[in-house]
N, C-alpha and C positions, 0 to 999 in steps of 0.2 A: 075358212079357206079350204078349197077342195084339193084332195090329193090327186096326183097324176095317175093315169091309168097304169103306168109301169110300176109305181109304188104299190098299187092295189094288187097287181099280179104277184109281186114279191111277198106281200103280206099274206096273201092266200097260200102261196107256196110254203111259207114259214109255218103257218097254221097247220097245214097238212102234215108237215114233217113233225111238228110237236105232237100231233094227235096220233099219227100212224107210223112214225119212224121210217124204216127202210121200205115199207109198203106204200109210201106216199106217191111215188112215181107211178106205180101201177094203178093206183086209185085215180089219179088225174088222167092217165091215158085211157082208162075205161070210161070216164066221164066224157072225154073228147070223142071217143068212138060212139058213144050213145047219141051224140048230137050230129055226127057226120052224116051228110046226105039228107038231112031233114030240112025243115023250114027255118031253122035257127042256126045258120052257118057261123054267125058271129060268135055264138056261145061255144061252138066247136073250136074255133080259132083261139078263143080266150083259154079254154081248157088245155089246148096244145101249148100255149105260152106258159101256163101254170106248170104243166108237166116238165117242160124244159127247165124252168126256173127251179123246180123241186129237185131235178137231177143235179143241177149245179150246186145247190145247197148240200146235197148228200155226197158230192164228190170228195174223196178223202184228201186229195192234194191238188194244188193249182196246176194248170197246164204250163208247159214250158213257155216262158216269156210273158205269162199272164201277170198282170199287176194285182197285188193284194193290198188290202187296207190295214 
């Protein structure tokens, strides 16, 4: 059974956080920037999603009105 793309994004974000802690967002953003404007725009978009997901994982508290599990 194949995982959804969204799940893969979250797994990549979690792996970055586990390996790099608070530096994970910056690492993902640098990777996105590395692919920006090149021939592989999709990879840039994926790294942007990973950076956003990583930032959410590292956020200390939920947003007002945000559901938590």
